[in-house]
N, C-alpha and C positions, 0 to 999 in steps of 0.2 A: 236752701231748698233744692237748688239745682245740683246735679251730680256731675263730677268731673268726668272727662273722657276716660281717663286711666281707671278711676274708680268704677265707672259705669261697666267697663268691660268685665271686671271682676263681679260686679253685682249681677250682670246678665247670666254669668256662669252659675252663680249660686241659685238664682231664680229658676233657671232651666232644670238644675238638679233636683229641686224640691217639687217641681211640677209633677203631677200624676196623670195618667191617661184618663183619663175620664171621658118742518113744513108748517107749522103753527096753525093748524085747523084741527077741529075735533073730527072724529070718525062717525060714520053713520050706524054701523052695526057691531055689537059685541060678538065675541066668539068664544067658544068653550072647548077645552081640551081635557081629556082624562089623563092623569099622571100615571106613570108606571112605577112599579116597586123600586125603591132606591137600590143602587148597586153598592157593593162594598167600597169604602173610602179609607184613605190613609188616616190613622188615628190622630186626632187633635190632642194637644197637651193642655189640660186645664188644671186648676188647683184641686187639691184633695177635697172631696165632698161634692164636686161638680161633675156633671155628665154632659157630653155633647151628642147631638143627633142631627141627622140630615132629614129635613122635612120635604124638600123639593129639589129637583135637578133640572138641568138643561133649560133654564128659564130665559137664557140670553144674557147680555151684559147688564146685569141687575145692579142699579145704583143705590139711590136711597129708598127707604121703606117706611111705612106707616101701618100700625096695627090698631084695629078697632076694639071697642070694649067687649065685643062678642068673639073676638079672636080671628076675624077675617084680616087678611094681610094684603095691603096694596103695595105693589113695587113698581118703580119707574125704570125704564130701559133707556140706555143711551143709544141703542140701535133698535129699529123696529123688528118685532118678531111676528111673522104672519100679518104684517101691516099694522100692528098695534104697539103702542108705546107704554101703556099702563096695563097691568094685570092684577085682578083681584084673585087671591088664592084662598081656598077654603078647604078645611078638613071636615068633610060632611059626616064621617062615621066616627070621629073622635079617636083615631087610632094613632095620631101623632104624625101622620103623613098627608100632605096636601093631595087630594084626589079631584079637585075641581079648579080649573084655571079659566077665568073670564077676562078677555082682553077688550080694551076700548082705547080710543084716542089714536090719532095717526101722526103724532109728533114725538120724536125722540127727546131725551133730556135726562136730568138728574134729580131735581128737587120734587119732593112730595111730602105733604104735611096735613094732619087732621086738626081742625080747631073750630070750635063754636058752630058745629053742625055742617061744616064744609070740608071737602077734600080739595086741597090746593095742589097744583102740579105745575111744573115749569117745563118749557121748551128751552132751547138755547138762546132764544131771543124775546120770550114773553112768559107771562104767568096767567094760569087759568084757575077757576074754581068750579066745583061740582057740589050741588046741594045734596046732603045726606038725609035719609029718613031716620026714624028713632032707633033703628038697629045699625045706623052708620053704613048703610048701603047707598051707593050712588043711585039717585032717582032717575036722572036722565043722562046716561053716559054719552049720548049723541048730541047733547046740548050744553056744553060747558059755557061759562061766562068768561069772556076775555077781560082780565083786569089790567094787564100791562103789556105793551108791545113796544118794539123799537130798541131793545137792549143790545148793546154792542156785541157783535159776533165776528171773530176773526178765525184764523186757521188753527189756533192752539188754545188749550185751556178755555173751552167754550161753555162748560157747565155753569148752570145758574142754580146754586143751592138756595133754599128758602126756609124761613121760619116765621111764625106769627106770634106777636105778643098778646098781652091782655087788654090792649086798647085798640084793637083792630088795626094794627100796623103790620105790614109784611116787609121783611128784610131779604134782600137778594144780593148775592155775591156777583160782582162783574170783574173778572180777572184781567190782568195785563197779558198781552200777547207778546211782549218783549221782556225777556228775562231780567234785564238790568237797565232798561230804558237807554240802551246804547244807540249811538249813531250807527247806521248800517255798515258793517265791514270794519268797524274800529272798536277800540276799547274805551272810547270817550262817551261819557254820559251826556244826555241832553239836559240842558239846565235853563229854565225849569222843565221838569218832565211833562210833556204835553198830554201824556195818557191819563194823568190824574183827574182830568175833567170828566172823563166818561168811563174810566176803568180803574183797576187797582184799589177797589174799595167796596164798602157795603152801602147800598142804596135803600131808602125807606119809601114805601108807597102805602096807600090805603088799602086795607084788605077787603073793604066793602064797597069800593068805587069802581065801576066798569070803565073800560076804554081809556085808561090812562096811558099817556105817552112817557117816554124817558124824561122829557122836560118837566113832567109833573112830579118827579121824585125828588127826594132830598138826599144829598150825599151825607149819609149818617157818620161814616168813618172812612178814613183814607189811609194811603201808605201801606196797603195789604196786597201783596203781589197776586196771590190766588188763595181764596178760601173755599174748600169744598165741604169740610166738616164744620157745622155750626149747630148751636142749640140755645134755646131760651131757658135760663136757669130760674126755676120757680122760687127758689129760696132767696136769691138776690134780686129777682125781678129785672134781670139784665141779660144782655146778649153776650155769649161766649163763642169764640171762633178759633179754628186751628189754621194757621198759615203755612202754605208750601213755601219753603225758602228758595232763594235763587241758587245758581251754580256757576261753574266755569270761572273760577278765580284765576287759574294758572294759564289760561289760554293767551290772554293779553298781558298778564302781570306775573310772569315767572320770577321776577326779581323779589316779589313779595310772598308768593304762595307756591308751595310745592305741590305735585299732584296728590300727595297724601293729605295735605291740608285742604285741598279742593274736595277730597272725599269726606273730610271730617266736618266741613263748614258749608253754610252757616246752619244754625239750629232751625228745626221745625218748631214753631212757637204757638203757644196758646195765649190768647188775650181775652180779657173782659173789656167790652166796648161800651162807651157812652157817646151821645151825640157830640160830634166835633172832634173826636179823638183822631190822632195821627200816629200810625205805627212805624212810619219812617221810610218805607220803601219808596224809591230806590236808593235814597241817599245814605242810608245806614242799614246794617244787618246786626242780628244778635249772635254773638260768640258765646256758646254755652261752656266752652272750656275756660275762657278768661272771665266769663260771666259779665260781659260788658257789651254795650252798644258801640259798634265799630263803623267808622266811616268807610263807605264802599270805595273801592279803588277807582271806579269811574269818576268819582267826585273828590279825588285828592287823598284817599286813604292809602295806607301802607300795611294793613293788617293789624296795626297796633293803635293808630290814632282813634280816639274816642270821640263820640259826638251824639247828636240827638237829644239834646238837653230838653227840648220842648216836645218830644215824642213820648208815647207811653212805653212802659217796660212790660215784657211778657211775664205772665204769672207762672208759666211752666215752660220748660224747654226740652226738646228731644234731639237725638242725633240727626245729622243731615240726611236728606234724600229718602226718608222713610215714607213720604207721601201720605199725610194724614187726610183721609177721605170721609171719615165718620166721626161725630161727637154726640154723646148721649149722657145726660145726667140721670143717674138711676134713682128713681123715686119709689121703687117697690119694696116689699117686705119679705120676698122669698129668699133673697141672698142674705148672708150674715151681716151683722150690724156695720161692719167696717166699710161695706159698699154703699151704705145709705147716703144718698145725695152726693156721691162721688162721680167722677167723670170717666166714661169708657171712650177710648179712642181707637178707631179702626185705621191701620196702616196698610196701604195696598202696594207698597214698594219696599225696598231694602236699603240698608246702610252697607255699602261695599266695604267700609272700614271695619265694621263690627261683624259682617256676614250674618246680620240679623234683620228680619223684617217679616212682611206678610203675617201680621199678628194683630191681636186686640190688646191694648194696654189699659191700665187703670190708674187714675190719679185720685188719691184719697182727699176729701174736702172736709173742712170744719169751719163753721161760721162764714161760709161762702168763699173761702180761700183754700188753695192746696195746703194740706197739713203733713205732707211727707213726700219722699221720693216716689216717682211713678214706678210701676212694675209691670211685668208681662203677665197678662191674665189668661189669654188663650193664644197658643203658638202652634206652629207646624202646619198652617194652612198651605204653605208652599208644597208640602209633600215630598220634599227633596232636601238633601244636605246643601245648605247655601255656601259652605266652604268648599266642598267638592261635590257638585251636583251630580246625582245619579240619573237625572231626567229633567224634563221641563217643569216649571212651576205649575201647580194644579189649581190653585185658588188665590184670589186677591181680595182680602176683606175690603168692603167699601161702606155699606150703609149699616146703621145700627138702629134697633127699635126694641122697646120693652113690651112684652105681652101682657095681657090683662092679669095673668097669674104671677107676674114678676120675672118670668124668664127673659132671656136676652136672645134677640134674633140678629144674625149677621149675614149680610149679602155678600156675594162673590161676583165681581164684575168681569171676571175672566171666562168662566164656564157656566155661570148662572146656577150655582149651588146655593141653597138657603139652609143655614145652620141654626140650630136652637140650642142654647146652653142653659141648663137648669141646675138647681141645687137639690141634692138628694132629699127625699122626703116630700117632693112635690107630687101632689095627686095627679097632676097633668102629665107627668113623665111617662113616656111610652117606651117599654122594653123592646118593642118591635123596632122602633125608630132608632134607639140607641144601638141596637145590634147592627144596624146598617153601617155605623161608624167603626164599631169595634171588631167586626169580622175581618179576617185576612184571607 
């Protein structure tokens, strides 16, 4: 199922060739801004038959996204814009471009999710929910209900991604702030890793119980350094996550790892999680070239020694340092059959070894499991050559959501651009919006 590094390089070249252009309190008052007409953007590369459009720009550092049944879009910002951390985006004249932006909430964050008549949103230390009306509009934006507070926040990897299952449970990522659970200034790992009690895992809380503390939660799964992309798979009725891998193998261990190997390892990994699962961090990592779980050098590894017999194995693996920030299982019917129930993954960084990144990938699924190699679905968000850059990176894909018509929305947490990818023949496709991408 996994692709070797050498084979992957060739695969990427082929795929590219066949692509075609195509403070934790609520706020008191919402605000509305009128959007301007989109400016020309560098062409995205999408598969034949697909088209890409820009529907909004300059939103701020837009992280995760939720789309209602009526087509309204809620986005979460990691930094406040005009004092607001959540924006509702609306296309009032149905021309494919957002022309109304309404902001509320005074806390930054990443997570946002719609389920069972509520909009759930996270700050970096807590989780809120807002009651929705029958049109899935927030009824009282100045009165969210505080569900969870007291989640661990340190100086790095602060985001709290969230998802809700069908039994009123909410799941939240709490990342490690130590890349390999090392003792400060050394290459020695702390044993046992003390962070695992309050970080590096997924915690489960009740989605309908207010004022829960961290101590009220259940550590659902552990051994996950940082999960930003996650989704609930309706077909398997289970949680899937994308883990950011650790780095810096060669700084303290040059006898085992070359700088090139540090650029290539470890894999960014996809897991299907169940209660009690352990993915192995910091004691092991997944090597997608050897296709093995390898003991981390901080804990006696040498780059070859295998371990983790009691830990789960990833169901898909990607090259190192791509930064998977979004995960979405596609349930629509707009896209061709091959995409049904498969997984889209948004990568907001790049592999220096492959000079590829800032893209949306696709993993085909069958019977709840990956059924083939992953592929690049939408590319060139960077807007520059990653081998010999001609300028700065323009966009970093982060959040993913499915529109009511089956189109795919992609957020950009660098410049705040919102993209929509549709399949030809969609009645909702806007020639005006598509032109904004294709003009030069």
